[in-house]
KOLBA-177955 format. One record per residue: chain; x, y, z of N, C-alpha, C in turn; residue number from 1; residue in three letters. Coordinates in steps of 0.05 Angstrom, whole numbers, plus 5000, padded with zeros to 4 digits. Example, Ala and Ser with C-alpha at 12.3 -4.5 7.8 and 13.67 -1.06 7.14 Angstrom:
<fivos>
+--------+------+------+------+-------+-------+-------+------+------+------+-----+---------+
: cadena : n.xx : n.yy : n.zz : ca.xx : ca.yy : ca.zz : c.xx : c.yy : c.zz : num : residuo :
+--------+------+------+------+-------+-------+-------+------+------+------+-----+---------+
:      A : 5264 : 4886 : 5156 :  5246 :  4910 :  5156 : 5264 : 4934 : 5156 :   1 :     ALA :
:      A : 5257 : 4955 : 5142 :  5273 :  4979 :  5143 : 5258 : 5001 : 5157 :   2 :     SER :
+--------+------+------+------+-------+-------+-------+------+------+------+-----+---------+
</fivos>
This chain:
<fivos>
+--------+------+------+------+-------+-------+-------+------+------+------+-----+---------+
: cadena : n.xx : n.yy : n.zz : ca.xx : ca.yy : ca.zz : c.xx : c.yy : c.zz : num : residuo :
+--------+------+------+------+-------+-------+-------+------+------+------+-----+---------+
:      A : 0940 : 2425 : 6913 :  0921 :  2433 :  6887 : 0900 : 2404 : 6878 :   1 :     UNK :
:      A : 0912 : 2378 : 6881 :  0899 :  2354 :  6884 : 0869 : 2345 : 6899 :   2 :     UNK :
:      A : 0869 : 2360 : 6920 :  0850 :  2359 :  6939 : 0826 : 2372 : 6923 :   3 :     UNK :
:      A : 0829 : 2400 : 6909 :  0808 :  2411 :  6894 : 0799 : 2398 : 6871 :   4 :     UNK :
:      A : 0810 : 2380 : 6860 :  0796 :  2372 :  6833 : 0778 : 2345 : 6841 :   5 :     UNK :
:      A : 0750 : 2351 : 6830 :  0727 :  2330 :  6841 : 0739 : 2306 : 6824 :   6 :     UNK :
:      A : 0731 : 2283 : 6829 :  0739 :  2261 :  6815 : 0732 : 2267 : 6786 :   7 :     UNK :
:      A : 0760 : 2253 : 6777 :  0750 :  2254 :  6741 : 0743 : 2222 : 6730 :   8 :     UNK :
:      A : 0733 : 2229 : 6702 :  0718 :  2203 :  6696 : 0752 : 2190 : 6690 :   9 :     UNK :
:      A : 0746 : 2156 : 6685 :  0772 :  2134 :  6682 : 0786 : 2148 : 6662 :  10 :     UNK :
:      A : 0813 : 2146 : 6663 :  0830 :  2151 :  6639 : 0836 : 2179 : 6638 :  11 :     UNK :
:      A : 0829 : 2194 : 6657 :  0834 :  2226 :  6656 : 0855 : 2239 : 6677 :  12 :     UNK :
:      A : 0863 : 2253 : 6672 :  0891 :  2264 :  6689 : 0889 : 2293 : 6692 :  13 :     UNK :
:      A : 0890 : 2310 : 6715 :  0887 :  2339 :  6717 : 0920 : 2352 : 6730 :  14 :     UNK :
:      A : 0919 : 2375 : 6717 :  0947 :  2395 :  6726 : 0940 : 2422 : 6719 :  15 :     UNK :
:      A : 0949 : 2433 : 6729 :  0955 :  2469 :  6731 : 0963 : 2473 : 6696 :  16 :     UNK :
:      A : 0956 : 2493 : 6688 :  0967 :  2505 :  6665 : 1001 : 2522 : 6674 :  17 :     UNK :
:      A : 1014 : 2522 : 6649 :  1042 :  2536 :  6647 : 1040 : 2549 : 6624 :  18 :     UNK :
:      A : 1061 : 2561 : 6614 :  1065 :  2578 :  6599 : 1069 : 2559 : 6573 :  19 :     UNK :
:      A : 1075 : 2537 : 6575 :  1090 :  2516 :  6555 : 1065 : 2504 : 6545 :  20 :     UNK :
:      A : 1040 : 2508 : 6558 :  1022 :  2499 :  6547 : 0997 : 2516 : 6530 :  21 :     UNK :
:      A : 1010 : 2543 : 6522 :  0999 :  2561 :  6512 : 0984 : 2551 : 6484 :  22 :     UNK :
:      A : 1005 : 2544 : 6464 :  0999 :  2539 :  6439 : 0978 : 2514 : 6440 :  23 :     UNK :
:      A : 0979 : 2489 : 6458 :  0957 :  2475 :  6465 : 0927 : 2478 : 6471 :  24 :     UNK :
:      A : 0932 : 2497 : 6494 :  0905 :  2507 :  6498 : 0896 : 2523 : 6474 :  25 :     UNK :
:      A : 0905 : 2530 : 6457 :  0900 :  2552 :  6430 : 0885 : 2530 : 6416 :  26 :     UNK :
:      A : 0896 : 2512 : 6410 :  0883 :  2489 :  6392 : 0860 : 2478 : 6405 :  27 :     UNK :
:      A : 0856 : 2472 : 6427 :  0834 :  2463 :  6448 : 0814 : 2488 : 6438 :  28 :     UNK :
:      A : 0816 : 2510 : 6446 :  0796 :  2535 :  6441 : 0789 : 2538 : 6421 :  29 :     UNK :
:      A : 0811 : 2535 : 6391 :  0806 :  2532 :  6365 : 0787 : 2515 : 6362 :  30 :     UNK :
:      A : 0782 : 2489 : 6369 :  0768 :  2466 :  6364 : 0742 : 2471 : 6373 :  31 :     UNK :
:      A : 0742 : 2483 : 6390 :  0707 :  2489 :  6412 : 0705 : 2507 : 6388 :  32 :     UNK :
:      A : 0716 : 2532 : 6382 :  0709 :  2548 :  6367 : 0697 : 2547 : 6341 :  33 :     UNK :
:      A : 0713 : 2522 : 6331 :  0711 :  2520 :  6307 : 0680 : 2501 : 6301 :  34 :     UNK :
:      A : 0677 : 2486 : 6318 :  0650 :  2472 :  6327 : 0628 : 2486 : 6329 :  35 :     UNK :
:      A : 0629 : 2510 : 6347 :  0605 :  2530 :  6351 : 0601 : 2544 : 6330 :  36 :     UNK :
:      A : 0624 : 2561 : 6323 :  0622 :  2586 :  6302 : 0627 : 2580 : 6271 :  37 :     UNK :
:      A : 0641 : 2559 : 6264 :  0651 :  2548 :  6236 : 0675 : 2558 : 6236 :  38 :     UNK :
:      A : 0691 : 2571 : 6255 :  0721 :  2585 :  6251 : 0730 : 2591 : 6281 :  39 :     UNK :
:      A : 0758 : 2590 : 6275 :  0765 :  2605 :  6301 : 0760 : 2635 : 6304 :  40 :     UNK :
:      A : 0767 : 2642 : 6328 :  0762 :  2676 :  6342 : 0786 : 2677 : 6345 :  41 :     UNK :
:      A : 0798 : 2659 : 6373 :  0815 :  2673 :  6384 : 0844 : 2665 : 6376 :  42 :     UNK :
:      A : 0856 : 2677 : 6386 :  0893 :  2667 :  6380 : 0906 : 2666 : 6407 :  43 :     UNK :
:      A : 0935 : 2654 : 6401 :  0945 :  2650 :  6423 : 0952 : 2670 : 6445 :  44 :     UNK :
:      A : 0956 : 2694 : 6434 :  0955 :  2721 :  6449 : 0933 : 2720 : 6476 :  45 :     UNK :
:      A : 0908 : 2712 : 6455 :  0888 :  2713 :  6483 : 0890 : 2695 : 6506 :  46 :     UNK :
:      A : 0907 : 2673 : 6498 :  0901 :  2650 :  6518 : 0931 : 2654 : 6533 :  47 :     UNK :
:      A : 0951 : 2670 : 6526 :  0975 :  2680 :  6538 : 0960 : 2703 : 6564 :  48 :     UNK :
:      A : 0952 : 2720 : 6546 :  0933 :  2737 :  6567 : 0916 : 2733 : 6588 :  49 :     UNK :
:      A : 0905 : 2710 : 6580 :  0889 :  2705 :  6606 : 0916 : 2694 : 6631 :  50 :     UNK :
:      A : 0926 : 2673 : 6622 :  0948 :  2660 :  6644 : 0973 : 2689 : 6653 :  51 :     UNK :
:      A : 0963 : 2715 : 6636 :  0982 :  2731 :  6656 : 0960 : 2762 : 6666 :  52 :     UNK :
:      A : 0935 : 2746 : 6676 :  0918 :  2765 :  6686 : 0924 : 2770 : 6713 :  53 :     UNK :
:      A : 0923 : 2804 : 6720 :  0936 :  2805 :  6744 : 0919 : 2791 : 6771 :  54 :     UNK :
:      A : 0933 : 2777 : 6784 :  0912 :  2766 :  6810 : 0912 : 2734 : 6797 :  55 :     UNK :
:      A : 0915 : 2730 : 6777 :  0914 :  2701 :  6769 : 0935 : 2690 : 6779 :  56 :     UNK :
:      A : 0931 : 2660 : 6797 :  0958 :  2648 :  6798 : 0956 : 2622 : 6785 :  57 :     UNK :
:      A : 0973 : 2617 : 6765 :  0967 :  2590 :  6750 : 0964 : 2563 : 6760 :  58 :     UNK :
:      A : 0986 : 2563 : 6784 :  0989 :  2537 :  6797 : 0962 : 2533 : 6805 :  59 :     UNK :
:      A : 0944 : 2547 : 6821 :  0919 :  2540 :  6832 : 0893 : 2560 : 6817 :  60 :     UNK :
:      A : 0898 : 2568 : 6797 :  0876 :  2582 :  6788 : 0867 : 2569 : 6756 :  61 :     UNK :
:      A : 0885 : 2557 : 6752 :  0880 :  2546 :  6729 : 0882 : 2507 : 6720 :  62 :     UNK :
:      A : 0866 : 2491 : 6706 :  0870 :  2469 :  6705 : 0865 : 2461 : 6677 :  63 :     UNK :
:      A : 0876 : 2435 : 6674 :  0876 :  2426 :  6647 : 0871 : 2395 : 6656 :  64 :     UNK :
:      A : 0859 : 2387 : 6631 :  0845 :  2351 :  6634 : 0853 : 2341 : 6612 :  65 :     UNK :
:      A : 0877 : 2325 : 6620 :  0884 :  2305 :  6592 : 0874 : 2275 : 6588 :  66 :     UNK :
:      A : 0873 : 2268 : 6569 :  0866 :  2237 :  6565 : 0886 : 2217 : 6569 :  67 :     UNK :
:      A : 0883 : 2193 : 6568 :  0899 :  2171 :  6576 : 0925 : 2177 : 6561 :  68 :     UNK :
:      A : 0919 : 2188 : 6532 :  0933 :  2189 :  6513 : 0960 : 2215 : 6515 :  69 :     UNK :
:      A : 0951 : 2233 : 6532 :  0959 :  2254 :  6534 : 0947 : 2281 : 6524 :  70 :     UNK :
:      A : 0936 : 2277 : 6502 :  0915 :  2292 :  6493 : 0902 : 2316 : 6513 :  71 :     UNK :
:      A : 0899 : 2339 : 6504 :  0884 :  2356 :  6527 : 0848 : 2348 : 6516 :  72 :     UNK :
:      A : 0840 : 2351 : 6531 :  0810 :  2346 :  6527 : 0795 : 2367 : 6538 :  73 :     UNK :
:      A : 0805 : 2384 : 6559 :  0787 :  2408 :  6571 : 0803 : 2422 : 6587 :  74 :     UNK :
:      A : 0802 : 2447 : 6587 :  0813 :  2471 :  6610 : 0795 : 2485 : 6620 :  75 :     UNK :
:      A : 0807 : 2501 : 6640 :  0787 :  2516 :  6650 : 0814 : 2534 : 6671 :  76 :     UNK :
:      A : 0798 : 2559 : 6675 :  0815 :  2580 :  6687 : 0784 : 2594 : 6703 :  77 :     UNK :
:      A : 0795 : 2603 : 6733 :  0778 :  2628 :  6748 : 0789 : 2640 : 6759 :  78 :     UNK :
:      A : 0782 : 2671 : 6759 :  0793 :  2692 :  6772 : 0767 : 2706 : 6776 :  79 :     UNK :
:      A : 0748 : 2704 : 6800 :  0727 :  2719 :  6796 : 0704 : 2709 : 6775 :  80 :     UNK :
:      A : 0719 : 2714 : 6746 :  0709 :  2696 :  6723 : 0720 : 2671 : 6717 :  81 :     UNK :
:      A : 0705 : 2660 : 6700 :  0716 :  2633 :  6687 : 0710 : 2629 : 6661 :  82 :     UNK :
:      A : 0723 : 2608 : 6652 :  0719 :  2599 :  6629 : 0734 : 2570 : 6624 :  83 :     UNK :
:      A : 0708 : 2551 : 6610 :  0714 :  2524 :  6617 : 0708 : 2523 : 6575 :  84 :     UNK :
:      A : 0731 : 2503 : 6578 :  0727 :  2489 :  6548 : 0730 : 2456 : 6544 :  85 :     UNK :
:      A : 0716 : 2446 : 6538 :  0707 :  2423 :  6541 : 0714 : 2408 : 6498 :  86 :     UNK :
:      A : 0738 : 2392 : 6488 :  0737 :  2385 :  6470 : 0715 : 2374 : 6454 :  87 :     UNK :
:      A : 0708 : 2379 : 6431 :  0681 :  2362 :  6427 : 0689 : 2336 : 6420 :  88 :     UNK :
:      A : 0706 : 2328 : 6421 :  0706 :  2297 :  6422 : 0711 : 2280 : 6449 :  89 :     UNK :
:      A : 0706 : 2301 : 6465 :  0707 :  2289 :  6497 : 0678 : 2301 : 6514 :  90 :     UNK :
:      A : 0667 : 2311 : 6496 :  0633 :  2319 :  6508 : 0621 : 2301 : 6522 :  91 :     UNK :
:      A : 0606 : 2305 : 6535 :  0588 :  2285 :  6550 : 0605 : 2266 : 6571 :  92 :     UNK :
:      A : 0622 : 2268 : 6578 :  0631 :  2254 :  6599 : 0638 : 2266 : 6626 :  93 :     UNK :
:      A : 0618 : 2288 : 6628 :  0624 :  2292 :  6654 : 0652 : 2317 : 6656 :  94 :     UNK :
:      A : 0660 : 2325 : 6637 :  0685 :  2340 :  6637 : 0673 : 2366 : 6647 :  95 :     UNK :
:      A : 0658 : 2373 : 6635 :  0644 :  2399 :  6643 : 0636 : 2405 : 6678 :  96 :     UNK :
:      A : 0627 : 2389 : 6680 :  0615 :  2386 :  6711 : 0641 : 2381 : 6726 :  97 :     UNK :
:      A : 0661 : 2370 : 6729 :  0682 :  2376 :  6737 : 0695 : 2394 : 6733 :  98 :     UNK :
:      A : 0696 : 2410 : 6718 :  0713 :  2430 :  6717 : 0696 : 2456 : 6730 :  99 :     UNK :
:      A : 0668 : 2457 : 6719 :  0653 :  2476 :  6735 : 0649 : 2473 : 6766 : 100 :     UNK :
:      A : 0653 : 2441 : 6779 :  0651 :  2445 :  6804 : 0677 : 2461 : 6815 : 101 :     UNK :
:      A : 0706 : 2445 : 6795 :  0728 :  2456 :  6804 : 0723 : 2487 : 6811 : 102 :     UNK :
:      A : 0717 : 2501 : 6786 :  0716 :  2530 :  6785 : 0703 : 2546 : 6814 : 103 :     UNK :
:      A : 0682 : 2539 : 6821 :  0663 :  2532 :  6842 : 0674 : 2543 : 6868 : 104 :     UNK :
:      A : 0691 : 2512 : 6875 :  0700 :  2507 :  6894 : 0734 : 2526 : 6897 : 105 :     UNK :
:      A : 0747 : 2531 : 6872 :  0776 :  2548 :  6874 : 0760 : 2581 : 6876 : 106 :     UNK :
:      A : 0741 : 2588 : 6863 :  0734 :  2621 :  6875 : 0730 : 2622 : 6898 : 107 :     UNK :
:      A : 0710 : 2605 : 6914 :  0703 :  2606 :  6943 : 0729 : 2607 : 6956 : 108 :     UNK :
:      A : 0750 : 2586 : 6950 :  0772 :  2582 :  6963 : 0792 : 2609 : 6968 : 109 :     UNK :
:      A : 0788 : 2620 : 6938 :  0801 :  2650 :  6932 : 0790 : 2672 : 6948 : 110 :     UNK :
:      A : 0769 : 2664 : 6960 :  0745 :  2693 :  6977 : 0726 : 2693 : 6959 : 111 :     UNK :
:      A : 0721 : 2700 : 6933 :  0699 :  2705 :  6918 : 0668 : 2697 : 6931 : 112 :     UNK :
:      A : 0654 : 2713 : 6926 :  0627 :  2708 :  6937 : 0608 : 2704 : 6919 : 113 :     UNK :
:      A : 0622 : 2705 : 6887 :  0613 :  2701 :  6865 : 0624 : 2692 : 6843 : 114 :     UNK :
:      A : 0621 : 2672 : 6826 :  0637 :  2669 :  6797 : 0618 : 2678 : 6775 : 115 :     UNK :
:      A : 0633 : 2687 : 6756 :  0621 :  2696 :  6725 : 0634 : 2673 : 6715 : 116 :     UNK :
:      A : 0614 : 2658 : 6699 :  0624 :  2640 :  6679 : 0611 : 2648 : 6650 : 117 :     UNK :
:      A : 0623 : 2652 : 6633 :  0627 :  2661 :  6605 : 0619 : 2645 : 6588 : 118 :     UNK :
:      A : 0595 : 2639 : 6575 :  0591 :  2614 :  6552 : 0569 : 2634 : 6539 : 119 :     UNK :
:      A : 0576 : 2616 : 6511 :  0559 :  2631 :  6487 : 0524 : 2627 : 6487 : 120 :     UNK :
:      A : 0512 : 2639 : 6482 :  0487 :  2626 :  6479 : 0480 : 2601 : 6460 : 121 :     UNK :
:      A : 0497 : 2599 : 6443 :  0504 :  2579 :  6419 : 0512 : 2555 : 6431 : 122 :     UNK :
:      A : 0516 : 2549 : 6457 :  0524 :  2528 :  6472 : 0504 : 2515 : 6484 : 123 :     UNK :
:      A : 0486 : 2500 : 6476 :  0461 :  2495 :  6495 : 0466 : 2478 : 6519 : 124 :     UNK :
:      A : 0486 : 2458 : 6521 :  0488 :  2441 :  6531 : 0502 : 2460 : 6553 : 125 :     UNK :
:      A : 0524 : 2472 : 6551 :  0533 :  2491 :  6570 : 0519 : 2505 : 6587 : 126 :     UNK :
:      A : 0500 : 2520 : 6570 :  0480 :  2544 :  6587 : 0453 : 2526 : 6596 : 127 :     UNK :
:      A : 0456 : 2497 : 6592 :  0436 :  2479 :  6607 : 0452 : 2475 : 6638 : 128 :     UNK :
:      A : 0481 : 2466 : 6636 :  0494 :  2458 :  6656 : 0491 : 2484 : 6675 : 129 :     UNK :
:      A : 0496 : 2508 : 6668 :  0499 :  2535 :  6677 : 0475 : 2536 : 6699 : 130 :     UNK :
:      A : 0450 : 2533 : 6683 :  0427 :  2537 :  6689 : 0417 : 2515 : 6715 : 131 :     UNK :
:      A : 0418 : 2494 : 6704 :  0420 :  2472 :  6729 : 0434 : 2479 : 6751 : 132 :     UNK :
:      A : 0449 : 2493 : 6758 :  0463 :  2497 :  6777 : 0461 : 2530 : 6793 : 133 :     UNK :
:      A : 0441 : 2540 : 6776 :  0420 :  2570 :  6788 : 0446 : 2597 : 6775 : 134 :     UNK :
:      A : 0460 : 2587 : 6759 :  0472 :  2617 :  6747 : 0446 : 2621 : 6731 : 135 :     UNK :
:      A : 0447 : 2655 : 6726 :  0434 :  2669 :  6716 : 0449 : 2686 : 6697 : 136 :     UNK :
:      A : 0429 : 2692 : 6675 :  0441 :  2714 :  6655 : 0445 : 2738 : 6668 : 137 :     UNK :
:      A : 0479 : 2750 : 6665 :  0480 :  2775 :  6670 : 0480 : 2795 : 6653 : 138 :     UNK :
:      A : 0496 : 2793 : 6629 :  0499 :  2811 :  6603 : 0500 : 2790 : 6575 : 139 :     UNK :
:      A : 0491 : 2805 : 6562 :  0494 :  2793 :  6536 : 0509 : 2806 : 6520 : 140 :     UNK :
:      A : 0529 : 2805 : 6505 :  0544 :  2813 :  6488 : 0546 : 2799 : 6467 : 141 :     UNK :
:      A : 0544 : 2819 : 6441 :  0547 :  2812 :  6411 : 0573 : 2816 : 6399 : 142 :     UNK :
:      A : 0590 : 2797 : 6385 :  0611 :  2804 :  6373 : 0599 : 2809 : 6340 : 143 :     UNK :
:      A : 0604 : 2835 : 6335 :  0589 :  2842 :  6311 : 0622 : 2849 : 6292 : 144 :     UNK :
:      A : 0608 : 2837 : 6263 :  0630 :  2835 :  6243 : 0625 : 2838 : 6216 : 145 :     UNK :
:      A : 0635 : 2857 : 6208 :  0637 :  2870 :  6177 : 0655 : 2863 : 6159 : 146 :     UNK :
:      A : 0652 : 2855 : 6142 :  0668 :  2846 :  6121 : 0677 : 2865 : 6105 : 147 :     UNK :
:      A : 0701 : 2877 : 6103 :  0717 :  2893 :  6079 : 0728 : 2883 : 6062 : 148 :     UNK :
:      A : 0721 : 2869 : 6039 :  0736 :  2861 :  6022 : 0754 : 2882 : 6006 : 149 :     UNK :
:      A : 0751 : 2905 : 6004 :  0765 :  2932 :  5996 : 0772 : 2944 : 6016 : 150 :     UNK :
:      A : 0797 : 2962 : 6007 :  0802 :  2974 :  6034 : 0783 : 3002 : 6030 : 151 :     UNK :
:      A : 0780 : 3012 : 6056 :  0752 :  3030 :  6053 : 0769 : 3051 : 6048 : 152 :     UNK :
:      A : 0752 : 3074 : 6035 :  0760 :  3101 :  6035 : 0771 : 3116 : 6063 : 153 :     UNK :
:      A : 0780 : 3124 : 6060 :  0789 :  3143 :  6087 : 0782 : 3173 : 6083 : 154 :     UNK :
:      A : 0758 : 3183 : 6095 :  0748 :  3210 :  6090 : 0765 : 3229 : 6107 : 155 :     UNK :
:      A : 0764 : 3255 : 6099 :  0775 :  3277 :  6103 : 0764 : 3287 : 6125 : 156 :     UNK :
:      A : 0784 : 3285 : 6146 :  0770 :  3302 :  6174 : 0763 : 3325 : 6176 : 157 :     UNK :
:      A : 0749 : 3332 : 6191 :  0736 :  3360 :  6194 : 0752 : 3380 : 6198 : 158 :     UNK :
:      A : 0749 : 3409 : 6182 :  0764 :  3429 :  6190 : 0774 : 3429 : 6218 : 159 :     UNK :
:      A : 0793 : 3442 : 6221 :  0816 :  3439 :  6253 : 0819 : 3413 : 6265 : 160 :     UNK :
:      A : 0817 : 3396 : 6254 :  0819 :  3360 :  6262 : 0843 : 3350 : 6247 : 161 :     UNK :
:      A : 0863 : 3345 : 6264 :  0885 :  3331 :  6252 : 0886 : 3302 : 6256 : 162 :     UNK :
:      A : 0893 : 3286 : 6243 :  0896 :  3258 :  6241 : 0925 : 3249 : 6238 : 163 :     UNK :
:      A : 0942 : 3235 : 6255 :  0968 :  3231 :  6255 : 0970 : 3202 : 6270 : 164 :     UNK :
:      A : 0981 : 3188 : 6262 :  1003 :  3159 :  6283 : 0996 : 3176 : 6305 : 165 :     UNK :
:      A : 0997 : 3151 : 6331 :  1004 :  3147 :  6352 : 1033 : 3145 : 6358 : 166 :     UNK :
:      A : 1040 : 3172 : 6375 :  1064 :  3175 :  6378 : 1076 : 3176 : 6414 : 167 :     UNK :
:      A : 1101 : 3163 : 6414 :  1109 :  3162 :  6441 : 1104 : 3188 : 6453 : 168 :     UNK :
:      A : 1095 : 3183 : 6482 :  1086 :  3217 :  6496 : 1055 : 3220 : 6492 : 169 :     UNK :
:      A : 1038 : 3200 : 6480 :  1007 :  3204 :  6470 : 1001 : 3185 : 6494 : 170 :     UNK :
:      A : 1009 : 3174 : 6510 :  0994 :  3149 :  6530 : 0979 : 3162 : 6547 : 171 :     UNK :
:      A : 0987 : 3184 : 6556 :  0970 :  3196 :  6581 : 0946 : 3205 : 6562 : 172 :     UNK :
:      A : 0944 : 3223 : 6546 :  0915 :  3238 :  6534 : 0901 : 3218 : 6518 : 173 :     UNK :
:      A : 0914 : 3192 : 6512 :  0900 :  3168 :  6499 : 0885 : 3158 : 6521 : 174 :     UNK :
:      A : 0898 : 3152 : 6544 :  0877 :  3134 :  6567 : 0859 : 3145 : 6575 : 175 :     UNK :
:      A : 0862 : 3177 : 6581 :  0843 :  3196 :  6589 : 0822 : 3197 : 6569 : 176 :     UNK :
:      A : 0818 : 3193 : 6542 :  0797 :  3192 :  6522 : 0788 : 3170 : 6524 : 177 :     UNK :
:      A : 0809 : 3148 : 6525 :  0794 :  3121 :  6531 : 0773 : 3123 : 6555 : 178 :     UNK :
+--------+------+------+------+-------+-------+-------+------+------+------+-----+---------+
</fivos>
């Protein structure tokens, strides 16, 4: 694995992510989201889900960068798609570039002919870095939110329609519907 990691800025070290890192990675992602959106959108379960992606090999497909005091400064994962987060206090030191280099090398090593990097439009430095490397937008995604301070009224279903909770045995029909 060390042969895949481009040289790091002085004082930083890298290693793969493990299940023991979920809370720490969530803390890092939360700091990034707080700066970008003013609040946290991710939960630790989302971080755990990434680590459990089918086909993702954490020892090869994840990378954490810690500073000299042992604090998590940045993280990345790659599995045809990639995410990179650099803690706001560690930006501007080349860590995003290091992780992008690593993700591209790892994706190629894993046999991918392309890589997709998720980045919000509200992160102009990240967008500029990716554009400088030839990345082009593929998809625009909006996360829409609607505040509901009061419990919404539940309308009566149309005649002939029954609404009930999901029960064991409904899995197949629910899957077909979705």
